[in-house]
C-alpha positions as CSV (number, residue, x, y, z in Angstrom):
1,M,-25.1,-17.2,40.3
2,I,-21.3,-17.0,40.3
3,V,-21.1,-19.8,37.8
4,L,-23.5,-18.0,35.4
5,L,-21.6,-14.8,35.7
6,F,-18.3,-16.6,35.1
7,R,-19.7,-18.2,31.9
8,L,-20.9,-14.8,30.7
9,L,-17.4,-13.4,31.2
10,V,-15.8,-16.3,29.4
11,L,-18.2,-15.8,26.5
12,I,-17.4,-12.1,26.3
13,A,-13.7,-12.8,26.4
14,I,-14.0,-15.3,23.5
15,I,-16.0,-12.8,21.5
16,V,-13.3,-10.1,22.1
17,L,-10.6,-12.5,21.1
18,I,-12.3,-13.5,17.9
19,Y,-13.0,-9.8,17.0
20,T,-9.3,-8.9,17.7
21,A,-8.1,-11.8,15.6
22,F,-10.4,-10.8,12.7
23,K,-9.2,-7.2,12.8
24,Y,-5.6,-8.3,12.9
25,L,-6.0,-10.5,9.9
26,M,-7.9,-7.9,7.9
27,N,-5.4,-5.1,8.6
28,S,-4.1,-3.7,5.3
29,K,-0.7,-2.7,6.7
30,R,-0.2,-6.3,7.9
31,K,-1.1,-7.5,4.4
32,L,1.4,-5.1,2.9
33,E,4.2,-6.5,5.2
34,V,3.2,-10.1,4.5
35,A,3.3,-9.4,0.7
36,Q,6.7,-7.8,1.1
37,E,8.1,-10.8,3.0
38,K,6.6,-13.2,0.3
39,K,8.0,-10.9,-2.4
40,E,4.5,-10.5,-4.0
41,F,2.8,-7.5,-5.5
42,Y,0.4,-5.5,-3.2
43,F,-1.0,-2.0,-3.7
44,L,-2.1,-0.3,-0.5
45,D,-4.1,2.9,-1.2
46,N,-7.0,4.9,0.1
47,N,-8.6,6.3,-3.1
48,D,-11.0,8.5,-1.1
49,N,-8.2,10.4,0.6
50,I,-5.8,12.3,-1.7
51,K,-3.7,13.4,1.3
52,K,-2.6,9.9,2.2
53,N,0.2,8.4,0.3
54,F,0.0,4.9,-1.2
55,F,2.4,2.0,-0.8
56,I,3.4,-0.7,-3.3
57,T,5.4,-3.8,-2.6
58,Y,6.8,-5.7,-5.5
59,H,9.5,-8.5,-5.4
60,G,10.2,-7.5,-1.8
61,Y,10.8,-3.9,-2.6
62,L,8.6,-1.2,-0.9
63,F,7.7,2.0,-2.7
64,E,5.8,5.0,-1.5
65,G,3.8,7.3,-3.8
66,E,2.8,10.9,-3.0
67,K,-0.4,12.0,-4.8
68,Y,-1.0,15.5,-5.9
69,L,-4.4,16.8,-7.0
70,G,-4.7,18.8,-10.2
71,T,-7.2,19.6,-12.9
72,T,-8.1,17.7,-16.0
73,E,-10.5,18.9,-18.7
74,N,-13.6,17.9,-16.7
75,S,-12.7,17.4,-13.1
76,F,-10.1,17.4,-10.3
77,E,-8.0,14.3,-10.4
78,V,-4.6,13.0,-9.3
79,T,-2.4,14.5,-12.0
80,H,1.1,14.1,-10.4
81,I,2.6,11.2,-8.5
82,T,6.1,11.2,-7.0
83,M,7.5,7.7,-6.3
84,H,10.4,6.8,-4.0
85,T,11.7,4.1,-1.7
86,H,12.9,4.5,1.8
87,Q,15.7,1.9,1.3
88,P,17.3,2.4,-2.1
89,E,20.3,0.3,-1.1
90,K,18.0,-2.8,-1.2
91,L,17.1,-2.3,-4.9
92,K,19.7,-4.7,-6.1
93,G,18.2,-6.7,-9.0
94,F,15.4,-4.2,-9.7
95,E,15.1,-4.0,-13.5
96,R,13.5,-1.6,-16.0
97,K,10.7,-4.1,-16.7
98,D,9.8,-4.0,-13.0
99,L,9.6,-0.2,-13.2
100,Y,7.3,-0.4,-16.2
101,F,5.1,-2.9,-14.4
102,L,4.7,-0.5,-11.4
103,E,4.0,2.4,-13.7
104,E,1.3,0.4,-15.5
105,E,-0.4,-0.6,-12.2
106,I,-0.3,3.0,-11.0
107,L,-1.8,4.3,-14.3
108,I,-4.6,1.8,-14.0
109,R,-5.7,3.4,-10.8
110,Y,-4.7,7.0,-11.7
111,P,-5.0,7.3,-15.5
112,H,-4.4,11.1,-15.6
113,A,-1.2,11.0,-13.5
114,E,2.3,11.9,-14.5
115,I,4.8,9.7,-12.5
116,D,8.1,11.1,-11.3
117,W,10.7,8.8,-9.7
118,K,13.2,10.0,-7.2
119,H,16.9,9.0,-7.1
120,P,18.2,6.4,-7.8
121,I,15.2,4.9,-9.7
122,D,15.1,8.0,-12.0
123,R,18.4,6.8,-13.5
124,L,16.8,3.5,-14.5
125,H,13.8,5.2,-16.1
126,L,15.8,7.0,-18.8
């Protein structure tokens, strides 16, 4: 009886470990961090929740976008986005073409949005 109970506990422990590993691998914040370390592009956003900001990583730089709801001709949409980075001192090597790429990717997801960049990126956007 004890052996059977022990086997059941080991099986439950294995299932919990597999579930935890799966949740860890599928975590979108972890994917964002991995993409930033690998200097890849990754767009982390919850389209259903306007109140949550979105994050973009590109060439190892991390950007945050604040979404604001407004009206278009037919509906309520995201009409204004303010972009900034928490570590502007790490923007060495960031070019205007990179900025245009990011704006293009944002406009694919939010076509009615006007994008404003905070300092120091606004100086590059001229």
